[in-house]
N, C-alpha and C positions, 0 to 999 in steps of 0.2 A: 098830664105830666108837667103842667104849667109851673114854672119856677123851681122845679126839682133839679138837684145836682146829682148827676148820674155817672156811675162808672161801669163800663162794659168791658169785660175781659174777652180776649179773642175777637176784638172788634175790628180787626183789619179787613175782614172779608166775610162773605156768606151771611149767615143768620146774625152774627154779631154786628156786622156793619149795618144790616137792615134795622136792627133794634136801635142802634145809636142814632141813625138818621131819622127813624120814626119818632124817637123821643124828642129830638130837636124840632121836628115838624109839629109835634104836639105841645110845644112851648117850654121845653126844658130850658133852664137858665144856663147850665153848663153841662156838657157831655164830654167825659174823659174816656178815651179808648186806649186799651192796653193790648199789645200784640208783640210778637217777636220780629215781625217784618217792618222795617222802617218805611219801605216803599209803599206797602199796603196801608200803613197808618197815615201816611201823608195824603193818600187818596181819600180815605175815610174822613180825615180831619177837614178836608176841603168841602166834602159833601155836608158835614155837620154845620159848618159855617154858612154854607149856602142855604141851609134849612132854617137858619136864624138863631142858632145857639152859640154860645162861647165854646170853642173847641180846644181840647188839650189832648196831645198824643204822648203816650209813654211806651217806650220800647222796653219790654219785660220778657224775661225767660221764666215762664210760670212753673218750670220744674225746679227752680231755685227758691227755697223758702225765704231767704233773706231778701231777694228781689221782690217777692210778693209783699213782704212787710213794707219795703221802701215804696212800692207802688201805692199802697194805701196812704202812706204819709204824704207822698207827692200829690195824690189826687185831692186830699183834704186841704193841703196848702194852696193848690191851684184854684179850687172852687170855694174855699172858705167854709168847708163843711161837706157832709155827704148825706144824701137822702135815699139814694137807691144804689144797690150793688147788684149788677147782673153778672152772675158767674156763668159765662158762656163758653169759655175756652174748652177745647176738647180735641183729642186725637183718637185714631182708630188703629187696630192691629195691622191692617193692610197698609198703613202709612209707613210701616217699618219693615214688613216682610211680604213676600208674594202671597197671594190669596190661598195657595195650596198649603202654606205653613200656618195659616190663621185658624188653627184648630187646637183642641185641648191637649193633644199629644205632642204636636210638632212646634208649638209656639215657644220661642226662646224665653228663658226666664227674664232676661233684661228687657224684652219687649213688654212682658206682663208688668214689670215694675215701672217702666216708663209711662204706660197707659194709665195705670192706677195712680201714679204720682201726679200726673197732669190733670186727669179727669176727676179725681176725688180729693187727694191731699191738698192741691192748690185751692180748691173751692173751700175746703175747711179752713185753711190758713187765711184766705182772703176774708172769710166770714169772721174768723177769730179776731183779726186785726181791725176790721171795719166796725165790729159791733159797738165798741165804746163811742165811736163817732155817730153811728146811726142812732144810738140811744139818746143822744143829746139833740137830735133833729126835731124840729117842730113842724116839719113839712111832710108828714105821713111816711115815715121811714119804712123801707121794705127791702127784702132780698128776693131775687128771682134766679132760680137755678135752671140750667139747661140739662134736662134728662133726655130720654129717648124711648120710643116704643120697644127698642131692644132691651131696655131695662124692665119691661113689663111682661115679656114673653121670650121664649128661647130663640136665640140667633146663633149663627155659626161662630162669629168672632168672639172668643171667650173673654178676653180682657175688657173689650169695649162693653159688652153686654153686662158683665158683672159690675163694671165701674158705673154704668148708668143706673143699674138697680141700686147701687150704693148711694148715688146722688138723690134718688127719690127718698131713701131712708134718711139721708143727711138733711134733706128738706124738712122732714117731720121732726127730727130731733132738734134742729135749729129753731123751728117754730115753738117747740116746747120750752127750750132754753131761754129764748128771748121774749116770750109772752110776758105781759101784753104790751111791750114797748115797741117791738119790731116784728112785722109780719114776714113770713117766708113761704114762698110757693115755688113750684117748678112746672115746666111745660115739657111735653114729650113729643117731639116732631116725628113724623113719618119720613118719607123721602122727599127732599127738597132740591130744587135746581141751584145748588151752590157750586162754587169753583171746585171744591173737593169732589162733589158728586159728578160734575161734568168731566173731570179728569178720569174718574173711574169708568164712566161711560165711554169716553174716547179711547181708553186703553183696551177696551174689550175687543175680542175678535169680531163680534157683530154688535156695534154700538146701538143700533135700533132695538135689537132683541134685549140688550142689557138694560136699556131705559124701560122697555116694556116690563122686564122682570122686576126692576126696582119699584115701579109703581103698581105692580100687579096686585098687591094686597089692598090698594086704595079703592074704596067704593066710588070715589070721585076719580075718574080714569086719567090721571096725569100726575106729574110731579108738582109739589107745592111751590109757590113763589115765596121767597124769603120774607117779603113784606107781610104775608098772611100769618106767619108765626110771630113776626115782630109786633104786630098789633095786639096779639094775645099777651105777649110778654109785657108790653107797655100797659095793657089793662091790669094785669096782675100787680104791677108796680104802682098803679094809680090809686087815687082815693075812691074810685068807683068800685074797687075790690076791697074796701075797708073791712069787710066781715069775712074775708077769706084768708086763712093761714094753714099751713101744713098740708096743702092740697097739691096734687099733681094733675095737670090738665093736658090730655092728649090733643095734639094738633096734627092729625094723622090721616085725613081724608077718609076716615071710617075704618082704618086698619083693625082696630081693636074691637070692632063691632061684630066680627064674624071670623070663621075659620076657613078661609078660602083664598084662591087666586083667580082673578079674572082671566077668562080664556077668550 
């Protein structure tokens, strides 16, 4: 990632924060993080600076298309250009409604719209507005999208699963549209120990059982550490992946390798 100017959406916490800090530690020149939480942004910004990169924080509501456009303009102005866009922002059905409502029948229409708007439309808009700047980059320009194993197989949460399947397809169509000037790939995490995941575990009637359930499809018997997926995302953005585009890479502890749950 040496000398790259990187923008990470959803960079305030979790996997997004890990990607931003990993990019900085690998020599990125500037790392811009966008998130809706000013407090989380300040924490990430400090970690990026400590890792050795110029750090810029942008408070953005990714559900607002005009703010997405402004985010790209602000990132380019702050960094003097853009080489890597990491579309990492994402929300899940259960962030809006209780788990028992997160099904195809009971999910409210406005929740479906909110999830699709943030998880898919904002990625398309960020890509749309970033593309002209990426095309002028001479530093190995690329886009990396955060998908999920739930976009590769059936999961209960309907809006989230459909949105992540759409992200994988968006990755492919972007790769076609921007070839051969800008590469575009995606990664699909399994269950990782993020702030969002930990809240879900802690809210369960039996947190130990909940964590066991979340990692049960992993052949590697634990939750992933965010840095483990951050390294893959940075690889996809780096010149080491210069012959990869339109590809989705699972980072899932072996989830997609079998049809089972560990007992």
